[in-house]
PQR file of N, CA, C, O and H, with PARSE charges and radii, in Angstrom:
ATOM      1  N   MET A   1      37.872-120.271  23.975 -0.4000 1.5000
ATOM      2  CA  MET A   1      38.186-121.540  23.356 -0.0000 2.0000
ATOM      3  C   MET A   1      39.080-122.317  24.327  0.5500 1.7000
ATOM      4  O   MET A   1      39.971-121.757  24.965 -0.5500 1.4000
ATOM      5  N   ASN A   2      38.824-123.579  24.416 -0.4000 1.5000
ATOM      6  CA  ASN A   2      39.589-124.447  25.302 -0.0000 2.0000
ATOM      7  C   ASN A   2      40.254-125.541  24.472  0.5500 1.7000
ATOM      8  O   ASN A   2      39.586-126.225  23.697 -0.5500 1.4000
ATOM      9  H   ASN A   2      38.100-124.035  23.898  0.4000 1.0000
ATOM     10  N   ILE A   3      41.557-125.708  24.630 -0.4000 1.5000
ATOM     11  CA  ILE A   3      42.276-126.720  23.875 -0.0000 2.0000
ATOM     12  C   ILE A   3      43.030-127.607  24.857  0.5500 1.7000
ATOM     13  O   ILE A   3      43.740-127.112  25.732 -0.5500 1.4000
ATOM     14  H   ILE A   3      42.099-125.152  25.260  0.4000 1.0000
ATOM     15  N   ASP A   4      42.874-128.904  24.708 -0.4000 1.5000
ATOM     16  CA  ASP A   4      43.615-129.856  25.540 -0.0000 2.0000
ATOM     17  C   ASP A   4      44.774-130.412  24.732  0.5500 1.7000
ATOM     18  O   ASP A   4      44.592-130.863  23.601 -0.5500 1.4000
ATOM     19  H   ASP A   4      42.297-129.306  23.997  0.4000 1.0000
ATOM     20  N   PHE A   5      45.975-130.380  25.318 -0.4000 1.5000
ATOM     21  CA  PHE A   5      47.169-130.919  24.680 -0.0000 2.0000
ATOM     22  C   PHE A   5      47.623-132.169  25.413  0.5500 1.7000
ATOM     23  O   PHE A   5      47.422-132.309  26.619 -0.5500 1.4000
ATOM     24  H   PHE A   5      46.123-130.014  26.236  0.4000 1.0000
ATOM     25  N   THR A   6      48.236-133.072  24.667 -0.4000 1.5000
ATOM     26  CA  THR A   6      48.876-134.202  25.321 -0.0000 2.0000
ATOM     27  C   THR A   6      50.100-133.675  26.065  0.5500 1.7000
ATOM     28  O   THR A   6      50.529-132.544  25.837 -0.5500 1.4000
ATOM     29  H   THR A   6      48.399-132.958  23.687  0.4000 1.0000
ATOM     30  N   LYS A   7      50.648-134.477  26.935 -0.4000 1.5000
ATOM     31  CA  LYS A   7      51.842-134.064  27.677 -0.0000 2.0000
ATOM     32  C   LYS A   7      52.989-133.768  26.711  0.5500 1.7000
ATOM     33  O   LYS A   7      53.725-132.800  26.901 -0.5500 1.4000
ATOM     34  H   LYS A   7      50.300-135.396  27.120  0.4000 1.0000
ATOM     35  N   GLU A   8      53.146-134.597  25.675 -0.4000 1.5000
ATOM     36  CA  GLU A   8      54.202-134.405  24.688 -0.0000 2.0000
ATOM     37  C   GLU A   8      54.021-133.094  23.932  0.5500 1.7000
ATOM     38  O   GLU A   8      54.983-132.360  23.710 -0.5500 1.4000
ATOM     39  H   GLU A   8      52.548-135.383  25.520  0.4000 1.0000
ATOM     40  N   GLN A   9      52.781-132.804  23.538 -0.4000 1.5000
ATOM     41  CA  GLN A   9      52.503-131.556  22.835 -0.0000 2.0000
ATOM     42  C   GLN A   9      52.790-130.356  23.730  0.5500 1.7000
ATOM     43  O   GLN A   9      53.382-129.370  23.291 -0.5500 1.4000
ATOM     44  H   GLN A   9      51.999-133.401  23.719  0.4000 1.0000
ATOM     45  N   HIS A  10      52.366-130.448  24.984 -0.4000 1.5000
ATOM     46  CA  HIS A  10      52.606-129.355  25.927 -0.0000 2.0000
ATOM     47  C   HIS A  10      54.106-129.138  26.123  0.5500 1.7000
ATOM     48  O   HIS A  10      54.575-128.000  26.132 -0.5500 1.4000
ATOM     49  H   HIS A  10      51.885-131.248  25.340  0.4000 1.0000
ATOM     50  N   ASN A  11      54.859-130.230  26.278 -0.4000 1.5000
ATOM     51  CA  ASN A  11      56.312-130.117  26.437 -0.0000 2.0000
ATOM     52  C   ASN A  11      56.949-129.475  25.208  0.5500 1.7000
ATOM     53  O   ASN A  11      57.852-128.648  25.333 -0.5500 1.4000
ATOM     54  H   ASN A  11      54.479-131.155  26.271  0.4000 1.0000
ATOM     55  N   TYR A  12      56.483-129.853  24.031 -0.4000 1.5000
ATOM     56  CA  TYR A  12      56.999-129.279  22.789 -0.0000 2.0000
ATOM     57  C   TYR A  12      56.737-127.770  22.749  0.5500 1.7000
ATOM     58  O   TYR A  12      57.621-126.985  22.403 -0.5500 1.4000
ATOM     59  H   TYR A  12      55.749-130.524  23.929  0.4000 1.0000
ATOM     60  N   LEU A  13      55.518-127.380  23.105 -0.4000 1.5000
ATOM     61  CA  LEU A  13      55.175-125.958  23.121 -0.0000 2.0000
ATOM     62  C   LEU A  13      56.057-125.200  24.119  0.5500 1.7000
ATOM     63  O   LEU A  13      56.531-124.102  23.827 -0.5500 1.4000
ATOM     64  H   LEU A  13      54.800-128.017  23.386  0.4000 1.0000
ATOM     65  N   GLU A  14      56.268-125.780  25.272 -0.4000 1.5000
ATOM     66  CA  GLU A  14      57.103-125.142  26.290 -0.0000 2.0000
ATOM     67  C   GLU A  14      58.548-124.985  25.803  0.5500 1.7000
ATOM     68  O   GLU A  14      59.190-123.973  26.085 -0.5500 1.4000
ATOM     69  H   GLU A  14      55.883-126.672  25.509  0.4000 1.0000
ATOM     70  N   LYS A  15      59.059-125.984  25.072 -0.4000 1.5000
ATOM     71  CA  LYS A  15      60.420-125.896  24.533 -0.0000 2.0000
ATOM     72  C   LYS A  15      60.533-124.766  23.506  0.5500 1.7000
ATOM     73  O   LYS A  15      61.533-124.048  23.477 -0.5500 1.4000
ATOM     74  H   LYS A  15      58.537-126.805  24.843  0.4000 1.0000
ATOM     75  N   LEU A  16      59.512-124.612  22.669 -0.4000 1.5000
ATOM     76  CA  LEU A  16      59.516-123.528  21.682 -0.0000 2.0000
ATOM     77  C   LEU A  16      59.543-122.169  22.365  0.5500 1.7000
ATOM     78  O   LEU A  16      60.254-121.260  21.936 -0.5500 1.4000
ATOM     79  H   LEU A  16      58.700-125.195  22.692  0.4000 1.0000
ATOM     80  N   ILE A  17      58.770-122.043  23.420 -0.4000 1.5000
ATOM     81  CA  ILE A  17      58.719-120.777  24.148 -0.0000 2.0000
ATOM     82  C   ILE A  17      60.044-120.539  24.875  0.5500 1.7000
ATOM     83  O   ILE A  17      60.571-119.426  24.854 -0.5500 1.4000
ATOM     84  H   ILE A  17      58.192-122.782  23.768  0.4000 1.0000
ATOM     85  N   ALA A  18      60.582-121.574  25.516 -0.4000 1.5000
ATOM     86  CA  ALA A  18      61.850-121.452  26.252 -0.0000 2.0000
ATOM     87  C   ALA A  18      63.005-121.093  25.318  0.5500 1.7000
ATOM     88  O   ALA A  18      63.961-120.438  25.736 -0.5500 1.4000
ATOM     89  H   ALA A  18      60.154-122.478  25.534  0.4000 1.0000
ATOM     90  N   SER A  19      62.920-121.517  24.063 -0.4000 1.5000
ATOM     91  CA  SER A  19      63.994-121.236  23.105 -0.0000 2.0000
ATOM     92  C   SER A  19      64.022-119.753  22.709  0.5500 1.7000
ATOM     93  O   SER A  19      64.999-119.271  22.134 -0.5500 1.4000
ATOM     94  H   SER A  19      62.144-122.048  23.724  0.4000 1.0000
ATOM     95  N   GLY A  20      62.948-119.051  23.023 -0.4000 1.5000
ATOM     96  CA  GLY A  20      62.858-117.644  22.653 -0.0000 2.0000
ATOM     97  C   GLY A  20      62.273-117.432  21.265  0.5500 1.7000
ATOM     98  O   GLY A  20      62.085-116.298  20.824 -0.5500 1.4000
ATOM     99  H   GLY A  20      62.155-119.443  23.490  0.4000 1.0000
ATOM    100  N   GLU A  21      61.987-118.540  20.580 -0.4000 1.5000
ATOM    101  CA  GLU A  21      61.421-118.422  19.237 -0.0000 2.0000
ATOM    102  C   GLU A  21      60.006-117.833  19.274  0.5500 1.7000
ATOM    103  O   GLU A  21      59.596-117.116  18.362 -0.5500 1.4000
ATOM    104  H   GLU A  21      62.140-119.461  20.938  0.4000 1.0000
ATOM    105  N   TYR A  22      59.278-118.145  20.334 -0.4000 1.5000
ATOM    106  CA  TYR A  22      57.922-117.639  20.523 -0.0000 2.0000
ATOM    107  C   TYR A  22      57.801-117.061  21.923  0.5500 1.7000
ATOM    108  O   TYR A  22      58.483-117.496  22.851 -0.5500 1.4000
ATOM    109  H   TYR A  22      59.611-118.727  21.075  0.4000 1.0000
ATOM    110  N   GLU A  23      56.916-116.066  22.061 -0.4000 1.5000
ATOM    111  CA  GLU A  23      56.721-115.438  23.363 -0.0000 2.0000
ATOM    112  C   GLU A  23      55.771-116.238  24.244  0.5500 1.7000
ATOM    113  O   GLU A  23      55.937-116.297  25.462 -0.5500 1.4000
ATOM    114  H   GLU A  23      56.362-115.713  21.307  0.4000 1.0000
ATOM    115  N   ASN A  24      54.757-116.862  23.604 -0.4000 1.5000
ATOM    116  CA  ASN A  24      53.758-117.620  24.372 -0.0000 2.0000
ATOM    117  C   ASN A  24      53.064-118.625  23.456  0.5500 1.7000
ATOM    118  O   ASN A  24      53.314-118.674  22.251 -0.5500 1.4000
ATOM    119  H   ASN A  24      54.622-116.814  22.614  0.4000 1.0000
ATOM    120  N   ILE A  25      52.193-119.418  24.055 -0.4000 1.5000
ATOM    121  CA  ILE A  25      51.495-120.471  23.302 -0.0000 2.0000
ATOM    122  C   ILE A  25      50.606-119.868  22.218  0.5500 1.7000
ATOM    123  O   ILE A  25      50.464-120.454  21.145 -0.5500 1.4000
ATOM    124  H   ILE A  25      51.990-119.379  25.033  0.4000 1.0000
ATOM    125  N   ASN A  26      50.012-118.720  22.478 -0.4000 1.5000
ATOM    126  CA  ASN A  26      49.179-118.076  21.449 -0.0000 2.0000
ATOM    127  C   ASN A  26      49.977-117.801  20.186  0.5500 1.7000
ATOM    128  O   ASN A  26      49.478-118.001  19.079 -0.5500 1.4000
ATOM    129  H   ASN A  26      50.128-118.244  23.350  0.4000 1.0000
ATOM    130  N   ASP A  27      51.221-117.342  20.347 -0.4000 1.5000
ATOM    131  CA  ASP A  27      52.061-117.070  19.178 -0.0000 2.0000
ATOM    132  C   ASP A  27      52.369-118.347  18.407  0.5500 1.7000
ATOM    133  O   ASP A  27      52.387-118.347  17.176 -0.5500 1.4000
ATOM    134  H   ASP A  27      51.627-117.181  21.247  0.4000 1.0000
ATOM    135  N   VAL A  28      52.613-119.433  19.133 -0.4000 1.5000
ATOM    136  CA  VAL A  28      52.878-120.727  18.482 -0.0000 2.0000
ATOM    137  C   VAL A  28      51.653-121.165  17.687  0.5500 1.7000
ATOM    138  O   VAL A  28      51.769-121.595  16.539 -0.5500 1.4000
ATOM    139  H   VAL A  28      52.599-119.433  20.133  0.4000 1.0000
ATOM    140  N   LEU A  29      50.479-121.053  18.304 -0.4000 1.5000
ATOM    141  CA  LEU A  29      49.249-121.488  17.639 -0.0000 2.0000
ATOM    142  C   LEU A  29      48.916-120.612  16.429  0.5500 1.7000
ATOM    143  O   LEU A  29      48.458-121.121  15.406 -0.5500 1.4000
ATOM    144  H   LEU A  29      50.385-120.704  19.236  0.4000 1.0000
ATOM    145  N   LYS A  30      49.143-119.307  16.538 -0.4000 1.5000
ATOM    146  CA  LYS A  30      48.914-118.426  15.392 -0.0000 2.0000
ATOM    147  C   LYS A  30      49.814-118.829  14.221  0.5500 1.7000
ATOM    148  O   LYS A  30      49.371-118.883  13.074 -0.5500 1.4000
ATOM    149  H   LYS A  30      49.516-118.893  17.369  0.4000 1.0000
ATOM    150  N   ASP A  31      51.077-119.108  14.526 -0.4000 1.5000
ATOM    151  CA  ASP A  31      52.014-119.529  13.486 -0.0000 2.0000
ATOM    152  C   ASP A  31      51.589-120.872  12.886  0.5500 1.7000
ATOM    153  O   ASP A  31      51.632-121.062  11.671 -0.5500 1.4000
ATOM    154  H   ASP A  31      51.437-119.064  15.458  0.4000 1.0000
ATOM    155  N   ALA A  32      51.183-121.793  13.749 -0.4000 1.5000
ATOM    156  CA  ALA A  32      50.751-123.114  13.276 -0.0000 2.0000
ATOM    157  C   ALA A  32      49.533-123.000  12.366  0.5500 1.7000
ATOM    158  O   ALA A  32      49.455-123.676  11.340 -0.5500 1.4000
ATOM    159  H   ALA A  32      51.148-121.640  14.736  0.4000 1.0000
ATOM    160  N   ILE A  33      48.591-122.154  12.738 -0.4000 1.5000
ATOM    161  CA  ILE A  33      47.390-121.977  11.913 -0.0000 2.0000
ATOM    162  C   ILE A  33      47.746-121.330  10.585  0.5500 1.7000
ATOM    163  O   ILE A  33      47.209-121.710   9.545 -0.5500 1.4000
ATOM    164  H   ILE A  33      48.655-121.605  13.572  0.4000 1.0000
ATOM    165  N   SER A  34      48.637-120.369  10.611 -0.4000 1.5000
ATOM    166  CA  SER A  34      49.073-119.720   9.376 -0.0000 2.0000
ATOM    167  C   SER A  34      49.750-120.723   8.440  0.5500 1.7000
ATOM    168  O   SER A  34      49.466-120.764   7.243 -0.5500 1.4000
ATOM    169  H   SER A  34      49.074-120.060  11.456  0.4000 1.0000
ATOM    170  N   LEU A  35      50.652-121.532   9.007 -0.4000 1.5000
ATOM    171  CA  LEU A  35      51.330-122.547   8.199 -0.0000 2.0000
ATOM    172  C   LEU A  35      50.346-123.575   7.654  0.5500 1.7000
ATOM    173  O   LEU A  35      50.460-123.999   6.504 -0.5500 1.4000
ATOM    174  H   LEU A  35      50.883-121.499   9.979  0.4000 1.0000
ATOM    175  N   HIS A  36      49.380-123.976   8.477 -0.4000 1.5000
ATOM    176  CA  HIS A  36      48.379-124.936   8.037 -0.0000 2.0000
ATOM    177  C   HIS A  36      47.558-124.363   6.891  0.5500 1.7000
ATOM    178  O   HIS A  36      47.259-125.062   5.922 -0.5500 1.4000
ATOM    179  H   HIS A  36      49.287-123.632   9.412  0.4000 1.0000
ATOM    180  N   SER A  37      47.197-123.099   7.003 -0.4000 1.5000
ATOM    181  CA  SER A  37      46.420-122.447   5.951 -0.0000 2.0000
ATOM    182  C   SER A  37      47.199-122.417   4.637  0.5500 1.7000
ATOM    183  O   SER A  37      46.651-122.721   3.578 -0.5500 1.4000
ATOM    184  H   SER A  37      47.439-122.532   7.790  0.4000 1.0000
ATOM    185  N   GLU A  38      48.486-122.048   4.711 -0.4000 1.5000
ATOM    186  CA  GLU A  38      49.329-122.030   3.506 -0.0000 2.0000
ATOM    187  C   GLU A  38      49.433-123.422   2.898  0.5500 1.7000
ATOM    188  O   GLU A  38      49.304-123.588   1.685 -0.5500 1.4000
ATOM    189  H   GLU A  38      48.931-121.801   5.571  0.4000 1.0000
ATOM    190  N   TYR A  39      49.667-124.426   3.747 -0.4000 1.5000
ATOM    191  CA  TYR A  39      49.784-125.811   3.280 -0.0000 2.0000
ATOM    192  C   TYR A  39      48.478-126.262   2.615  0.5500 1.7000
ATOM    193  O   TYR A  39      48.495-126.880   1.550 -0.5500 1.4000
ATOM    194  H   TYR A  39      49.771-124.291   4.732  0.4000 1.0000
ATOM    195  N   ARG A  40      47.365-125.950   3.249 -0.4000 1.5000
ATOM    196  CA  ARG A  40      46.059-126.369   2.729 -0.0000 2.0000
ATOM    197  C   ARG A  40      45.781-125.712   1.382  0.5500 1.7000
ATOM    198  O   ARG A  40      45.329-126.371   0.445 -0.5500 1.4000
ATOM    199  H   ARG A  40      47.351-125.448   4.114  0.4000 1.0000
ATOM    200  N   GLN A  41      46.053-124.409   1.290 -0.4000 1.5000
ATOM    201  CA  GLN A  41      45.809-123.709   0.028 -0.0000 2.0000
ATOM    202  C   GLN A  41      46.698-124.263  -1.083  0.5500 1.7000
ATOM    203  O   GLN A  41      46.252-124.423  -2.219 -0.5500 1.4000
ATOM    204  H   GLN A  41      46.419-123.874   2.051  0.4000 1.0000
ATOM    205  N   LYS A  42      47.967-124.556  -0.750 -0.4000 1.5000
ATOM    206  CA  LYS A  42      48.880-125.129  -1.736 -0.0000 2.0000
ATOM    207  C   LYS A  42      48.396-126.513  -2.173  0.5500 1.7000
ATOM    208  O   LYS A  42      48.445-126.848  -3.356 -0.5500 1.4000
ATOM    209  H   LYS A  42      48.330-124.426   0.173  0.4000 1.0000
ATOM    210  N   SER A  43      47.930-127.314  -1.214 -0.4000 1.5000
ATOM    211  CA  SER A  43      47.425-128.653  -1.540 -0.0000 2.0000
ATOM    212  C   SER A  43      46.217-128.576  -2.457  0.5500 1.7000
ATOM    213  O   SER A  43      46.115-129.337  -3.419 -0.5500 1.4000
ATOM    214  H   SER A  43      47.891-127.042  -0.252  0.4000 1.0000
ATOM    215  N   ILE A  44      45.299-127.660  -2.163 -0.4000 1.5000
ATOM    216  CA  ILE A  44      44.102-127.501  -2.995 -0.0000 2.0000
ATOM    217  C   ILE A  44      44.496-127.053  -4.393  0.5500 1.7000
ATOM    218  O   ILE A  44      43.976-127.567  -5.383 -0.5500 1.4000
ATOM    219  H   ILE A  44      45.382-127.042  -1.381  0.4000 1.0000
ATOM    220  N   LYS A  45      45.423-126.087  -4.479 -0.4000 1.5000
ATOM    221  CA  LYS A  45      45.867-125.594  -5.788 -0.0000 2.0000
ATOM    222  C   LYS A  45      46.510-126.723  -6.594  0.5500 1.7000
ATOM    223  O   LYS A  45      46.214-126.893  -7.777 -0.5500 1.4000
ATOM    224  H   LYS A  45      45.846-125.669  -3.675  0.4000 1.0000
ATOM    225  N   ASN A  46      47.394-127.497  -5.946 -0.4000 1.5000
ATOM    226  CA  ASN A  46      48.042-128.617  -6.635 -0.0000 2.0000
ATOM    227  C   ASN A  46      47.031-129.659  -7.085  0.5500 1.7000
ATOM    228  O   ASN A  46      47.164-130.227  -8.169 -0.5500 1.4000
ATOM    229  H   ASN A  46      47.634-127.358  -4.985  0.4000 1.0000
ATOM    230  N   PHE A  47      46.024-129.913  -6.263 -0.4000 1.5000
ATOM    231  CA  PHE A  47      44.980-130.869  -6.632 -0.0000 2.0000
ATOM    232  C   PHE A  47      44.200-130.358  -7.838  0.5500 1.7000
ATOM    233  O   PHE A  47      43.892-131.122  -8.753 -0.5500 1.4000
ATOM    234  H   PHE A  47      45.915-129.452  -5.382  0.4000 1.0000
ATOM    235  N   GLN A  48      43.881-129.057  -7.838 -0.4000 1.5000
ATOM    236  CA  GLN A  48      43.154-128.484  -8.968 -0.0000 2.0000
ATOM    237  C   GLN A  48      43.976-128.582 -10.253  0.5500 1.7000
ATOM    238  O   GLN A  48      43.430-128.851 -11.323 -0.5500 1.4000
ATOM    239  H   GLN A  48      44.132-128.436  -7.095  0.4000 1.0000
ATOM    240  N   ILE A  49      45.281-128.365 -10.146 -0.4000 1.5000
ATOM    241  CA  ILE A  49      46.165-128.491 -11.316 -0.0000 2.0000
ATOM    242  C   ILE A  49      46.130-129.918 -11.838  0.5500 1.7000
ATOM    243  O   ILE A  49      46.039-130.140 -13.046 -0.5500 1.4000
ATOM    244  H   ILE A  49      45.725-128.146  -9.277  0.4000 1.0000
ATOM    245  N   GLU A  50      46.202-130.879 -10.935 -0.4000 1.5000
ATOM    246  CA  GLU A  50      46.172-132.285 -11.355 -0.0000 2.0000
ATOM    247  C   GLU A  50      44.832-132.658 -11.983  0.5500 1.7000
ATOM    248  O   GLU A  50      44.791-133.420 -12.949 -0.5500 1.4000
ATOM    249  H   GLU A  50      46.277-130.698  -9.955  0.4000 1.0000
ATOM    250  N   VAL A  51      43.751-132.133 -11.450 -0.4000 1.5000
ATOM    251  CA  VAL A  51      42.424-132.397 -12.032 -0.0000 2.0000
ATOM    252  C   VAL A  51      42.366-131.824 -13.436  0.5500 1.7000
ATOM    253  O   VAL A  51      41.878-132.477 -14.358 -0.5500 1.4000
ATOM    254  H   VAL A  51      43.784-131.513 -10.665  0.4000 1.0000
ATOM    255  N   GLU A  52      42.864-130.599 -13.601 -0.4000 1.5000
ATOM    256  CA  GLU A  52      42.872-129.971 -14.926 -0.0000 2.0000
ATOM    257  C   GLU A  52      43.715-130.787 -15.905  0.5500 1.7000
ATOM    258  O   GLU A  52      43.331-130.980 -17.058 -0.5500 1.4000
ATOM    259  H   GLU A  52      43.260-130.068 -12.851  0.4000 1.0000
ATOM    260  N   ARG A  53      44.857-131.260 -15.436 -0.4000 1.5000
ATOM    261  CA  ARG A  53      45.694-132.110 -16.300 -0.0000 2.0000
ATOM    262  C   ARG A  53      44.934-133.363 -16.716  0.5500 1.7000
ATOM    263  O   ARG A  53      45.029-133.828 -17.852 -0.5500 1.4000
ATOM    264  H   ARG A  53      45.169-131.103 -14.499  0.4000 1.0000
ATOM    265  N   GLY A  54      44.176-133.892 -15.758 -0.4000 1.5000
ATOM    266  CA  GLY A  54      43.384-135.093 -16.055 -0.0000 2.0000
ATOM    267  C   GLY A  54      42.319-134.831 -17.100  0.5500 1.7000
ATOM    268  O   GLY A  54      42.081-135.663 -17.975 -0.5500 1.4000
ATOM    269  H   GLY A  54      44.099-133.515 -14.835  0.4000 1.0000
ATOM    270  N   TRP A  55      41.674-133.668 -17.011 -0.4000 1.5000
ATOM    271  CA  TRP A  55      40.648-133.331 -17.988 -0.0000 2.0000
ATOM    272  C   TRP A  55      41.242-133.023 -19.351  0.5500 1.7000
ATOM    273  O   TRP A  55      40.637-133.318 -20.382 -0.5500 1.4000
ATOM    274  H   TRP A  55      41.868-132.992 -16.300  0.4000 1.0000
ATOM    275  N   SER A  56      42.438-132.425 -19.354 -0.4000 1.5000
ATOM    276  CA  SER A  56      43.042-131.982 -20.607 -0.0000 2.0000
ATOM    277  C   SER A  56      43.946-133.028 -21.243  0.5500 1.7000
ATOM    278  O   SER A  56      44.194-132.994 -22.448 -0.5500 1.4000
ATOM    279  H   SER A  56      42.929-132.185 -18.516  0.4000 1.0000
ATOM    280  N   GLY A  57      44.431-133.948 -20.438 -0.4000 1.5000
ATOM    281  CA  GLY A  57      45.423-134.897 -20.925 -0.0000 2.0000
ATOM    282  C   GLY A  57      44.807-136.194 -21.410  0.5500 1.7000
ATOM    283  O   GLY A  57      43.587-136.351 -21.452 -0.5500 1.4000
ATOM    284  H   GLY A  57      44.229-133.976 -19.459  0.4000 1.0000
ATOM    285  N   PRO A  58      45.681-137.123 -21.777 -0.5600 1.5000
ATOM    286  CA  PRO A  58      45.199-138.437 -22.216  0.2800 2.0000
ATOM    287  C   PRO A  58      44.585-139.197 -21.035  0.5500 1.7000
ATOM    288  O   PRO A  58      44.811-138.866 -19.872 -0.5500 1.4000
ATOM    289  N   GLY A  59      43.822-140.200 -21.365 -0.4000 1.5000
ATOM    290  CA  GLY A  59      43.181-141.009 -20.335 -0.0000 2.0000
ATOM    291  C   GLY A  59      44.183-141.644 -19.389  0.5500 1.7000
ATOM    292  O   GLY A  59      45.259-142.065 -19.813 -0.5500 1.4000
ATOM    293  H   GLY A  59      43.639-140.469 -22.311  0.4000 1.0000
ATOM    294  N   SER A  60      43.843-141.714 -18.128 -0.4000 1.5000
ATOM    295  CA  SER A  60      44.723-142.294 -17.123 -0.0000 2.0000
ATOM    296  C   SER A  60      44.235-143.674 -16.730  0.5500 1.7000
ATOM    297  O   SER A  60      43.034-143.943 -16.705 -0.5500 1.4000
ATOM    298  H   SER A  60      42.969-141.372 -17.784  0.4000 1.0000
ATOM    299  N   LYS A  61      45.175-144.536 -16.426 -0.4000 1.5000
ATOM    300  CA  LYS A  61      44.815-145.867 -15.960 -0.0000 2.0000
ATOM    301  C   LYS A  61      44.677-145.901 -14.443  0.5500 1.7000
ATOM    302  O   LYS A  61      44.286-146.919 -13.873 -0.5500 1.4000
ATOM    303  H   LYS A  61      46.151-144.318 -16.446  0.4000 1.0000
ATOM    304  N   LYS A  62      45.005-144.769 -13.783 -0.4000 1.5000
ATOM    305  CA  LYS A  62      44.896-144.697 -12.331 -0.0000 2.0000
ATOM    306  C   LYS A  62      43.467-144.327 -11.934  0.5500 1.7000
ATOM    307  O   LYS A  62      42.779-143.573 -12.624 -0.5500 1.4000
ATOM    308  H   LYS A  62      45.323-143.942 -14.247  0.4000 1.0000
ATOM    309  N   SER A  63      43.049-144.884 -10.800 -0.4000 1.5000
ATOM    310  CA  SER A  63      41.739-144.506 -10.267 -0.0000 2.0000
ATOM    311  C   SER A  63      41.881-143.197  -9.500  0.5500 1.7000
ATOM    312  O   SER A  63      42.990-142.777  -9.170 -0.5500 1.4000
ATOM    313  H   SER A  63      43.608-145.495 -10.240  0.4000 1.0000
ATOM    314  N   LEU A  64      40.766-142.567  -9.222 -0.4000 1.5000
ATOM    315  CA  LEU A  64      40.778-141.322  -8.452 -0.0000 2.0000
ATOM    316  C   LEU A  64      41.428-141.554  -7.090  0.5500 1.7000
ATOM    317  O   LEU A  64      42.206-140.721  -6.625 -0.5500 1.4000
ATOM    318  H   LEU A  64      39.865-142.908  -9.490  0.4000 1.0000
ATOM    319  N   ASN A  65      41.117-142.677  -6.450 -0.4000 1.5000
ATOM    320  CA  ASN A  65      41.702-142.985  -5.141 -0.0000 2.0000
ATOM    321  C   ASN A  65      43.217-143.137  -5.232  0.5500 1.7000
ATOM    322  O   ASN A  65      43.926-142.715  -4.319 -0.5500 1.4000
ATOM    323  H   ASN A  65      40.485-143.354  -6.828  0.4000 1.0000
ATOM    324  N   GLN A  66      43.728-143.723  -6.302 -0.4000 1.5000
ATOM    325  CA  GLN A  66      45.176-143.858  -6.478 -0.0000 2.0000
ATOM    326  C   GLN A  66      45.831-142.490  -6.652  0.5500 1.7000
ATOM    327  O   GLN A  66      46.913-142.245  -6.119 -0.5500 1.4000
ATOM    328  H   GLN A  66      43.152-144.066  -7.044  0.4000 1.0000
ATOM    329  N   ILE A  67      45.191-141.618  -7.381 -0.4000 1.5000
ATOM    330  CA  ILE A  67      45.725-140.266  -7.596 -0.0000 2.0000
ATOM    331  C   ILE A  67      45.754-139.506  -6.276  0.5500 1.7000
ATOM    332  O   ILE A  67      46.754-138.865  -5.951 -0.5500 1.4000
ATOM    333  H   ILE A  67      44.312-141.817  -7.814  0.4000 1.0000
ATOM    334  N   ILE A  68      44.670-139.572  -5.517 -0.4000 1.5000
ATOM    335  CA  ILE A  68      44.614-138.885  -4.233 -0.0000 2.0000
ATOM    336  C   ILE A  68      45.678-139.439  -3.286  0.5500 1.7000
ATOM    337  O   ILE A  68      46.364-138.678  -2.603 -0.5500 1.4000
ATOM    338  H   ILE A  68      43.858-140.092  -5.781  0.4000 1.0000
ATOM    339  N   ALA A  69      45.812-140.750  -3.248 -0.4000 1.5000
ATOM    340  CA  ALA A  69      46.808-141.377  -2.377 -0.0000 2.0000
ATOM    341  C   ALA A  69      48.221-140.936  -2.753  0.5500 1.7000
ATOM    342  O   ALA A  69      49.044-140.708  -1.867 -0.5500 1.4000
ATOM    343  H   ALA A  69      45.254-141.368  -3.803  0.4000 1.0000
ATOM    344  N   SER A  70      48.517-140.814  -4.036 -0.4000 1.5000
ATOM    345  CA  SER A  70      49.852-140.396  -4.449 -0.0000 2.0000
ATOM    346  C   SER A  70      50.128-138.957  -4.046  0.5500 1.7000
ATOM    347  O   SER A  70      51.275-138.611  -3.764 -0.5500 1.4000
ATOM    348  H   SER A  70      47.848-140.999  -4.756  0.4000 1.0000
ATOM    349  N   LYS A  71      49.117-138.118  -4.012 -0.4000 1.5000
ATOM    350  CA  LYS A  71      49.278-136.725  -3.615 -0.0000 2.0000
ATOM    351  C   LYS A  71      49.449-136.600  -2.098  0.5500 1.7000
ATOM    352  O   LYS A  71      50.137-135.694  -1.628 -0.5500 1.4000
ATOM    353  H   LYS A  71      48.185-138.399  -4.241  0.4000 1.0000
ATOM    354  N   LYS A  72      48.844-137.483  -1.348 -0.4000 1.5000
ATOM    355  CA  LYS A  72      48.996-137.452   0.110 -0.0000 2.0000
ATOM    356  C   LYS A  72      50.418-137.780   0.524  0.5500 1.7000
ATOM    357  O   LYS A  72      50.872-137.346   1.582 -0.5500 1.4000
ATOM    358  H   LYS A  72      48.286-138.219  -1.730  0.4000 1.0000
ATOM    359  N   ASN A  73      51.119-138.538  -0.294 -0.4000 1.5000
ATOM    360  CA  ASN A  73      52.484-138.937   0.023 -0.0000 2.0000
ATOM    361  C   ASN A  73      53.498-137.853  -0.328  0.5500 1.7000
ATOM    362  O   ASN A  73      54.668-137.974   0.034 -0.5500 1.4000
ATOM    363  H   ASN A  73      50.749-138.891  -1.153  0.4000 1.0000
ATOM    364  N   ASN A  74      53.079-136.798  -1.022 -0.4000 1.5000
ATOM    365  CA  ASN A  74      54.001-135.711  -1.415 -0.0000 2.0000
ATOM    366  C   ASN A  74      54.080-134.653  -0.377  0.5500 1.7000
ATOM    367  O   ASN A  74      54.806-133.673  -0.549 -0.5500 1.4000
ATOM    368  H   ASN A  74      52.129-136.700  -1.316  0.4000 1.0000
TER
END
């Protein structure tokens, strides 16, 4: 796999490694993917909860796009 980073991204990765927090870029990327997966699963779960509330609750005056937009801001 080949990944191209911007100069800023590369500098950020190098700072993380220099700090001793990570041993190499692979460790940073593994952590980033793990965090992304957790965030994504939490977002999906929260969205499903909101959909269920919508089905079970009183009618909403918000459109689906308004609901999605409000969740993106959280």
